[in-house]
C-alpha positions as a LaTeX table, in Angstrom:
\begin{tabular}{lrrr}
\hline
Residue & $x$ (\AA) & $y$ (\AA) & $z$ (\AA) \\
\hline
Thr1 & $-14.29$ & 26.91 & 3.03 \\
Leu2 & $-16.16$ & 24.33 & 1.00 \\
Leu3 & $-13.34$ & 24.19 & $-1.48$ \\
Asp4 & $-10.98$ & 23.01 & 1.28 \\
Cys5 & $-13.13$ & 19.99 & 2.24 \\
Asp6 & $-12.22$ & 16.42 & 1.33 \\
Ser7 & $-13.35$ & 15.86 & $-2.26$ \\
Ser8 & $-14.32$ & 12.25 & $-1.55$ \\
Thr9 & $-16.97$ & 13.25 & 1.01 \\
Ile10 & $-17.98$ & 16.80 & 0.06 \\
His11 & $-21.09$ & 15.57 & $-1.77$ \\
His12 & $-22.45$ & 14.34 & 1.58 \\
Leu13 & $-22.12$ & 17.85 & 3.03 \\
Ile14 & $-23.78$ & 19.35 & $-0.05$ \\
Arg15 & $-26.65$ & 16.85 & 0.27 \\
Gly16 & $-27.14$ & 17.98 & 3.87 \\
Ile17 & $-27.25$ & 21.61 & 2.78 \\
Phe18 & $-29.70$ & 20.71 & 0.02 \\
Asp19 & $-31.90$ & 18.70 & 2.41 \\
Gly20 & $-32.10$ & 21.72 & 4.71 \\
Asp21 & $-32.30$ & 24.65 & 2.30 \\
Gly22 & $-32.74$ & 23.25 & $-1.21$ \\
Ser23 & $-35.65$ & 22.64 & $-3.51$ \\
Val24 & $-36.49$ & 21.27 & $-6.94$ \\
His25 & $-38.64$ & 23.21 & $-9.41$ \\
Tyr26 & $-40.36$ & 22.14 & $-12.63$ \\
Ser27 & $-41.89$ & 24.29 & $-15.32$ \\
Gly28 & $-42.97$ & 22.18 & $-18.25$ \\
Ala29 & $-39.88$ & 20.33 & $-19.45$ \\
Asn30 & $-37.55$ & 22.71 & $-17.56$ \\
Arg31 & $-35.93$ & 21.54 & $-14.34$ \\
Gln32 & $-34.14$ & 23.60 & $-11.75$ \\
Ile33 & $-32.48$ & 23.16 & $-8.38$ \\
Ser34 & $-32.25$ & 26.03 & $-5.91$ \\
Ile35 & $-30.54$ & 26.43 & $-2.56$ \\
Cys36 & $-31.05$ & 29.38 & $-0.19$ \\
Gly37 & $-28.38$ & 30.63 & 2.15 \\
Glu38 & $-25.61$ & 33.06 & 2.98 \\
Gly39 & $-23.91$ & 34.63 & $-0.04$ \\
Asp40 & $-20.33$ & 33.46 & 0.59 \\
Leu41 & $-21.49$ & 29.87 & 1.12 \\
Leu42 & $-23.44$ & 29.86 & $-2.14$ \\
Val43 & $-20.58$ & 31.42 & $-4.09$ \\
Ala44 & $-18.31$ & 28.64 & $-2.79$ \\
Leu45 & $-20.97$ & 26.04 & $-3.62$ \\
Arg46 & $-21.30$ & 27.38 & $-7.15$ \\
Glu47 & $-17.52$ & 27.24 & $-7.64$ \\
Leu48 & $-17.35$ & 23.72 & $-6.21$ \\
Val49 & $-20.14$ & 22.38 & $-8.42$ \\
Thr50 & $-18.62$ & 24.01 & $-11.51$ \\
Ala51 & $-15.17$ & 22.58 & $-10.77$ \\
Thr52 & $-16.38$ & 19.12 & $-9.71$ \\
Leu53 & $-19.09$ & 18.45 & $-12.26$ \\
Gly54 & $-17.92$ & 20.62 & $-15.12$ \\
Thr55 & $-21.39$ & 22.14 & $-15.37$ \\
Ser56 & $-22.40$ & 25.73 & $-15.93$ \\
Cys57 & $-22.19$ & 27.72 & $-12.73$ \\
Gly58 & $-25.85$ & 28.59 & $-12.39$ \\
Cys59 & $-27.28$ & 31.88 & $-11.22$ \\
Leu60 & $-26.91$ & 33.54 & $-7.82$ \\
Arg61 & $-29.52$ & 36.11 & $-6.78$ \\
Arg62 & $-30.15$ & 38.18 & $-3.67$ \\
Glu63 & $-33.77$ & 37.95 & $-2.56$ \\
Thr64 & $-34.98$ & 39.99 & 0.40 \\
Gly65 & $-31.85$ & 39.71 & 2.51 \\
Ile66 & $-30.96$ & 36.14 & 1.55 \\
Phe67 & $-29.26$ & 34.62 & $-1.46$ \\
Arg68 & $-30.56$ & 31.88 & $-3.72$ \\
Trp69 & $-28.44$ & 29.79 & $-6.09$ \\
Phe70 & $-30.13$ & 28.23 & $-9.11$ \\
Leu71 & $-28.85$ & 25.41 & $-11.30$ \\
Gly72 & $-30.95$ & 24.52 & $-14.31$ \\
Gly73 & $-30.93$ & 22.33 & $-17.39$ \\
Arg74 & $-31.48$ & 18.60 & $-17.82$ \\
Phe75 & $-27.78$ & 17.72 & $-17.93$ \\
Asn76 & $-26.87$ & 19.85 & $-14.89$ \\
Phe77 & $-29.92$ & 18.60 & $-13.00$ \\
Arg78 & $-28.99$ & 14.94 & $-13.54$ \\
Cys79 & $-25.27$ & 15.45 & $-12.85$ \\
Phe80 & $-26.02$ & 17.24 & $-9.58$ \\
Tyr81 & $-28.44$ & 14.50 & $-8.49$ \\
Asp82 & $-26.06$ & 11.66 & $-9.36$ \\
Trp83 & $-23.15$ & 13.33 & $-7.58$ \\
Met84 & $-25.10$ & 14.36 & $-4.49$ \\
Tyr85 & $-26.62$ & 10.89 & $-3.93$ \\
Thr86 & $-23.46$ & 8.85 & $-4.70$ \\
Asp87 & $-23.01$ & 6.30 & $-1.85$ \\
Ala88 & $-25.78$ & 8.04 & 0.11 \\
Ser89 & $-27.34$ & 6.23 & 3.05 \\
Val90 & $-28.66$ & 9.27 & 4.94 \\
Tyr91 & $-30.91$ & 11.78 & 3.19 \\
Met92 & $-34.41$ & 13.21 & 3.32 \\
Asn93 & $-36.48$ & 10.84 & 1.23 \\
Arg94 & $-39.00$ & 13.50 & 0.19 \\
Lys95 & $-36.17$ & 15.64 & $-1.21$ \\
Lys96 & $-34.71$ & 12.74 & $-3.17$ \\
Leu97 & $-38.14$ & 11.79 & $-4.52$ \\
Ala98 & $-38.63$ & 15.39 & $-5.76$ \\
Phe99 & $-36.18$ & 14.62 & $-8.58$ \\
Lys100 & $-38.09$ & 13.18 & $-11.54$ \\
Phe101 & $-36.36$ & 11.78 & $-14.59$ \\
\hline
\end{tabular}
């Protein structure tokens, strides 16, 4: 599971998942990250982010046969970004540029 991965490199795996299935949403001053995927994976991701970053766990919803995990709030948004891009040399530039601070 995700929780069994090496904590010093797990953020690279999460960045890969985000690059493939994640997105950034803005509504006025509100910011939100979402990732689509299989339910068990997103539950593990939510637990990992909560334990690692000490942020709120976000919301997990089932949408037409697939799950979507949401993480919102300025503090959570920034913490997730900083953690995910720590020591990053490989990433999708358009996904990284979607984060606006």
